[in-house]
Each structure stands twice: as C-alpha cells, then as structure tokens.
PAROTI-750548 format. One record per residue (C-alpha): residue in one letter; x, z, y; residue number from 1. Coordinates in steps of 0.25 Angstrom, whole numbers, padded with zeros to 4 digits. Each point is the difference from the previous one (the first is absolute). Layout:
N
NODE r    px    pz    py   k
NODE A     X     Z     Y NUM
...
# end
This chain:
302
NODE r    px    pz    py   k
NODE X  0405  0349  0322   1
NODE X  0003  0005  0014   2
NODE X  0005 -0010  0010   3
NODE X  0014 -0001  0004   4
NODE X -0003  0001  0015   5
NODE X -0009  0012 -0003   6
NODE X  0011  0008 -0007   7
NODE X  0010 -0003  0010   8
NODE X -0009  0004  0011   9
NODE X -0004  0013 -0007  10
NODE X  0014  0003 -0002  11
NODE X  0004 -0002  0015  12
NODE X -0012  0009  0003  13
NODE X  0006  0011 -0009  14
NODE X  0014  0000  0007  15
NODE X -0006  0000  0012  16
NODE X -0010  0011 -0002  17
NODE X  0012  0009 -0003  18
NODE X  0007 -0005  0012  19
NODE X -0012  0003  0009  20
NODE X  0000  0015 -0004  21
NODE X  0015  0003  0002  22
NODE X -0001 -0008  0014  23
NODE X -0010  0011  0003  24
NODE X  0008  0011 -0004  25
NODE X  0012 -0005  0008  26
NODE X -0008 -0003  0012  27
NODE X -0008  0013  0001  28
NODE X  0013  0009 -0004  29
NODE X  0012 -0006  0005  30
NODE X -0001 -0013  0008  31
NODE X -0009  0004  0010  32
NODE X -0002 -0014  0007  33
NODE X -0002 -0014 -0005  34
NODE X  0010 -0005  0008  35
NODE X  0012  0004 -0007  36
NODE X -0006 -0001 -0014  37
NODE X -0004 -0014  0002  38
NODE X  0013 -0003  0005  39
NODE X  0008  0007 -0011  40
NODE X -0009 -0006 -0010  41
NODE X  0003 -0015  0006  42
NODE X  0015  0002  0001  43
NODE X  0002  0006 -0014  44
NODE X -0006 -0014 -0005  45
NODE X  0012 -0008  0003  46
NODE X  0009  0006 -0010  47
NODE X -0011  0000 -0011  48
NODE X -0003 -0015  0004  49
NODE X  0015 -0003 -0001  50
NODE X  0000  0007 -0014  51
NODE X -0012 -0008 -0005  52
NODE X  0008 -0013  0001  53
NODE X  0008  0005 -0012  54
NODE X -0013  0002 -0007  55
NODE X -0008 -0012  0002  56
NODE X  0011 -0009  0004  57
NODE X  0005 -0007  0014  58
NODE X -0012 -0009  0004  59
NODE X  0000 -0007  0013  60
NODE X -0014 -0005  0004  61
NODE X -0003 -0012  0011  62
NODE X  0002  0006  0013  63
NODE X -0016 -0001  0003  64
NODE X -0002  0008 -0013  65
NODE X  0011  0010  0004  66
NODE X -0006  0001  0014  67
NODE X -0014  0003 -0005  68
NODE X  0006  0010 -0009  69
NODE X  0006  0007  0011  70
NODE X -0012 -0001  0007  71
NODE X -0007  0007 -0012  72
NODE X  0008  0011  0001  73
NODE X -0002  0002  0014  74
NODE X -0015  0000 -0001  75
NODE X  0002  0009 -0013  76
NODE X  0009  0010  0007  77
NODE X -0009  0001  0013  78
NODE X -0011  0003 -0009  79
NODE X  0008  0011 -0005  80
NODE X  0003  0005  0013  81
NODE X -0015  0000  0003  82
NODE X -0002  0007 -0013  83
NODE X  0009  0011  0002  84
NODE X -0005  0002  0014  85
NODE X -0014  0002 -0007  86
NODE X  0006  0008 -0010  87
NODE X  0006  0010  0010  88
NODE X -0013  0004  0004  89
NODE X -0009 -0001 -0011  90
NODE X -0001  0002 -0015  91
NODE X  0005 -0011 -0009  92
NODE X -0013 -0002 -0007  93
NODE X -0008 -0002  0013  94
NODE X  0010 -0009  0005  95
NODE X -0002 -0008 -0013  96
NODE X -0015 -0001  0002  97
NODE X  0003 -0009  0013  98
NODE X  0010 -0007 -0009  99
NODE X -0010 -0005 -0010 100
NODE X -0007 -0010  0010 101
NODE X  0014 -0008 -0001 102
NODE X -0006 -0009 -0012 103
NODE X -0011 -0005  0009 104
NODE X  0010 -0005  0011 105
NODE X  0008 -0006 -0012 106
NODE X -0012 -0007 -0006 107
NODE X -0003 -0006  0013 108
NODE X  0014 -0004  0004 109
NODE X  0003 -0006 -0014 110
NODE X -0013 -0008  0000 111
NODE X  0002 -0005  0014 112
NODE X  0017 -0003 -0002 113
NODE X  0002 -0002 -0015 114
NODE X -0013 -0005 -0003 115
NODE X -0001  0011 -0012 116
NODE X -0015  0001 -0006 117
NODE X -0006  0009 -0010 118
NODE X -0009 -0001 -0011 119
NODE X -0013  0008 -0001 120
NODE X  0005  0011 -0009 121
NODE X  0012  0002  0008 122
NODE X -0008  0000  0013 123
NODE X -0009  0011 -0007 124
NODE X  0013  0007 -0004 125
NODE X  0006  0000  0014 126
NODE X -0012  0006  0005 127
NODE X -0001  0011 -0010 128
NODE X  0016  0003  0002 129
NODE X -0003  0000  0015 130
NODE X -0010  0011 -0001 131
NODE X  0007  0008 -0010 132
NODE X  0012 -0001  0009 133
NODE X -0007  0007  0012 134
NODE X -0007  0009 -0010 135
NODE X  0013  0006 -0006 136
NODE X  0005  0004  0014 137
NODE X -0012  0003  0008 138
NODE X -0003  0014  0005 139
NODE X -0012  0004  0007 140
NODE X  0001  0013  0009 141
NODE X -0011  0008  0004 142
NODE X  0002 -0005  0015 143
NODE X -0003 -0014 -0006 144
NODE X  0014 -0005  0006 145
NODE X  0003 -0011 -0010 146
NODE X  0012 -0006  0008 147
NODE X  0012  0008  0005 148
NODE X  0008 -0002  0013 149
NODE X  0011 -0008 -0009 150
NODE X -0011 -0011 -0001 151
NODE X  0007 -0010  0010 152
NODE X  0013  0002 -0006 153
NODE X -0005 -0001 -0014 154
NODE X -0007 -0014  0003 155
NODE X  0011 -0005  0007 156
NODE X  0008  0001 -0013 157
NODE X -0011 -0006 -0007 158
NODE X  0001 -0012  0008 159
NODE X  0015 -0001 -0002 160
NODE X -0001  0001 -0015 161
NODE X -0012 -0010 -0001 162
NODE X  0007 -0011  0009 163
NODE X  0013  0003 -0009 164
NODE X -0007 -0001 -0013 165
NODE X -0005 -0013  0003 166
NODE X  0013 -0006  0005 167
NODE X  0006  0006 -0012 168
NODE X -0009 -0008 -0009 169
NODE X  0003 -0013  0008 170
NODE X  0015  0003 -0001 171
NODE X -0001  0001 -0015 172
NODE X -0004 -0013 -0002 173
NODE X  0013 -0006  0005 174
NODE X  0009  0008 -0009 175
NODE X  0003 -0001 -0015 176
NODE X  0000  0015 -0002 177
NODE X -0007  0012  0009 178
NODE X  0011  0010 -0003 179
NODE X  0011 -0009  0005 180
NODE X -0005  0002  0014 181
NODE X  0000  0015 -0001 182
NODE X  0014  0003  0005 183
NODE X -0003 -0008  0012 184
NODE X -0012  0007  0002 185
NODE X  0008  0013  0000 186
NODE X  0010 -0005  0009 187
NODE X -0011 -0005  0010 188
NODE X -0005  0014  0000 189
NODE X  0013  0004  0006 190
NODE X  0001 -0010  0010 191
NODE X -0015  0004  0003 192
NODE X  0005  0014  0004 193
NODE X  0007 -0006  0011 194
NODE X -0013 -0007  0006 195
NODE X -0007  0013 -0003 196
NODE X  0010  0007  0010 197
NODE X -0005 -0008  0011 198
NODE X -0014  0004  0000 199
NODE X -0004  0008  0011 200
NODE X -0005  0013 -0008 201
NODE X  0012  0000 -0007 202
NODE X  0009 -0001  0011 203
NODE X -0008  0011  0006 204
NODE X  0001  0009 -0011 205
NODE X  0014 -0003 -0005 206
NODE X  0011  0011 -0001 207
NODE X  0011  0002 -0008 208
NODE X -0004  0015 -0003 209
NODE X -0011 -0007 -0007 210
NODE X  0009 -0003 -0012 211
NODE X  0005  0013 -0001 212
NODE X -0010  0003 -0013 213
NODE X  0010 -0010 -0007 214
NODE X  0009  0012  0000 215
NODE X -0009  0009 -0009 216
NODE X  0003 -0003 -0013 217
NODE X -0014  0002 -0006 218
NODE X -0005 -0010  0010 219
NODE X  0011 -0010 -0003 220
NODE X -0003 -0002 -0014 221
NODE X -0015  0002  0001 222
NODE X  0002 -0012  0009 223
NODE X  0008 -0007 -0010 224
NODE X -0011  0002 -0010 225
NODE X -0010 -0007  0009 226
NODE X  0010 -0011  0003 227
NODE X  0004 -0004 -0015 228
NODE X -0014 -0002 -0007 229
NODE X -0003 -0011  0012 230
NODE X  0010 -0009 -0009 231
NODE X -0008 -0001 -0012 232
NODE X -0013  0001  0008 233
NODE X  0004 -0013  0008 234
NODE X  0005 -0006 -0013 235
NODE X -0013  0000 -0006 236
NODE X -0007 -0003  0014 237
NODE X  0008 -0014  0001 238
NODE X -0002 -0003 -0016 239
NODE X -0015  0002  0002 240
NODE X  0000 -0010  0013 241
NODE X  0008 -0009 -0007 242
NODE X -0012 -0003 -0012 243
NODE X -0012  0006  0007 244
NODE X -0010 -0001  0012 245
NODE X  0004  0008  0012 246
NODE X -0015  0005  0002 247
NODE X -0001  0005 -0014 248
NODE X  0013  0006  0000 249
NODE X -0002  0007  0012 250
NODE X -0013  0006 -0004 251
NODE X  0005  0004 -0014 252
NODE X  0011  0008  0009 253
NODE X -0012  0008  0005 254
NODE X  0001  0010 -0013 255
NODE X  0013  0005  0007 256
NODE X -0008  0012  0004 257
NODE X -0003  0004 -0015 258
NODE X  0016  0000 -0001 259
NODE X  0001  0009  0012 260
NODE X -0009  0010 -0005 261
NODE X  0008 -0001 -0014 262
NODE X  0013  0002  0007 263
NODE X -0006  0012  0009 264
NODE X -0005  0007 -0011 265
NODE X  0013 -0002 -0009 266
NODE X  0011  0003  0011 267
NODE X -0009  0012  0004 268
NODE X  0007  0007 -0012 269
NODE X  0014 -0002  0006 270
NODE X -0002  0000  0016 271
NODE X -0007  0010  0007 272
NODE X -0001 -0009  0011 273
NODE X -0008 -0010 -0006 274
NODE X -0014 -0002  0007 275
NODE X -0012  0006 -0009 276
NODE X -0011 -0009 -0004 277
NODE X -0014  0005  0001 278
NODE X -0004  0003 -0015 279
NODE X -0014  0005  0003 280
NODE X -0011 -0005 -0009 281
NODE X -0006 -0011  0010 282
NODE X  0013 -0006  0004 283
NODE X  0005 -0001 -0014 284
NODE X -0014 -0007 -0005 285
NODE X  0002 -0010  0013 286
NODE X  0015 -0003 -0005 287
NODE X -0004 -0001 -0015 288
NODE X -0012 -0009  0004 289
NODE X  0010 -0009  0009 290
NODE X  0010  0000 -0012 291
NODE X -0011 -0006 -0010 292
NODE X -0004 -0010  0011 293
NODE X  0014 -0004  0001 294
NODE X  0001 -0003 -0015 295
NODE X -0011 -0009  0001 296
NODE X  0004 -0007  0011 297
NODE X  0014 -0002 -0004 298
NODE X -0006 -0005 -0014 299
NODE X -0009 -0010  0008 300
NODE X  0011 -0006  0008 301
NODE X  0011 -0003 -0010 302
# end
C-alpha cells in the first residue's frame, strides 16, 4: 500500500505541474515581466488565505511558529520570483532541470538540522529518483550547451525552496495538524510581496504599466487558473510534511516534470499558445526510461 506522505507528495506535484504550464502561457503571452506576475500572485493570496480560515478553522500558532511560517512564505515567494525570472527567458522543462538538484540540498539540510536519516533502500531510491528527475527534463543540444542563461535564476530558486522545505519540516513538529498553518502561509506570502517590492531589481523594473495585462480578459482568467490549483497543491504539500521526511518528500516531488509533460500535451488541444514538447523518438525514449526509473524509485523510498 502506498504511504500517505508519498500520496500527498504526488498529488501536490500533479497540481503544481498544471500550474507550471499555465504560468508559462501567461508569462510568454500576457505578463511580459516577472515582477508584475510575482507581485500579483502574492497579493491575491491574501483573500485566499482569509478564506481558508473558514475551511480549516481559525488556528493561532505561537509567535515563534507564526514568524517561522511567515519566513517560510517569504523564502517560497522569493523562490517563485527567481523561478519566474528563469521561466521568462527559458522553457519550463529546462528550468525544471536545474530544479531537480533541490533534493540534494534538502537531504543535506535535513540531516544537519533535523537529524533525518534514511534506510539503505531509501537512499538507493533517492538516487534513482534524482537521476530520473534529471533525465526527464534533460536536453542535449548539438552545440553541447546543457545549461542556459537562466541558470543563476533557477539555482537561486532552488536554494530558496530547499531552505524553506527544511524549515517547514521543522515547523511541522510544533503544530497539531499541517493544514492549520496553510491560511497563515498564504497571508505570509502576501506580506512577502511588500518585502519583494524593495528588491533592487524589482524597484528598477517596477511600473504600473506592467500590470496592464490584467485588463486582458484571457490573461486574467488564465492567471486565476494558475493561482487556484496552488491551494490543493499546498494543502497536500503541508500534509506530506506533517507525516513524512523532508528529503524523501522533496525527491518524490521530482516527478513533477512528468505531470508538466502530460498537461503540455493535454492543454495543447485547447490552447494554441501552449509550448510544444519534442515528441521525436529519442526524446520520448529518454522520458519513458526516466518514467520507469521514477516508478522504481518511488517504490523503493516508501
């Protein structure tokens, strides 16, 4: 029987995989800069967070836990900002290639600060999933260029998310139920947008005209379509961290590129602006091999 934390992790990966695809459509066709998209994505989480209190109850954590939750939200939103910067200049699958390195950082941080240890089977499964994750989004061009100019932004996002994941695992030890912190996390994300406004890059590029894309009906509803699935995504994410190990959850989330490929294929029937995947024989064989390895790795780590 599949472990609960693994089921939660895969569910989160599925919802976020869908969001990744919609994010790229909005970024490439409507929101031409990552600043406005990040800020709007952050501020819209405030009403969502307030609404979640009606769903999960009004739970008030201790002040240290609340501050750590807000810091977790800030790190997460900083990661989103860096991720969107990378996404603006590179395709989603290649950006996610660099994202596959995150489990290594989380494994180190969780061992150092949380004392997490893995069995031999879990270590082997971790390595299999790590390799499958890289393989699933790897693209080898004729020029031999493996990484793109978006590398610095993607690695910055990875570091922010690795630290935030480790911090979340620590926070979960102090609360009775993981989803109780979800509303506060969304509120913290909105507050983080205020801090992000003071980033030198953001202040330099900020312009009210950058938000004009919200007046486009298609752009606005596509944006909402990318925001709403983050709620169940984070719900399952928090549930996973409440019962599982940070390093294993993070490496399990590495199957997200498969969901991205699936939704790219599916949404391609409805949106002409959806980026096209390479369905040539060699890339498809590589992805199929990565998928099989992922199944093996997931079986080993549960």
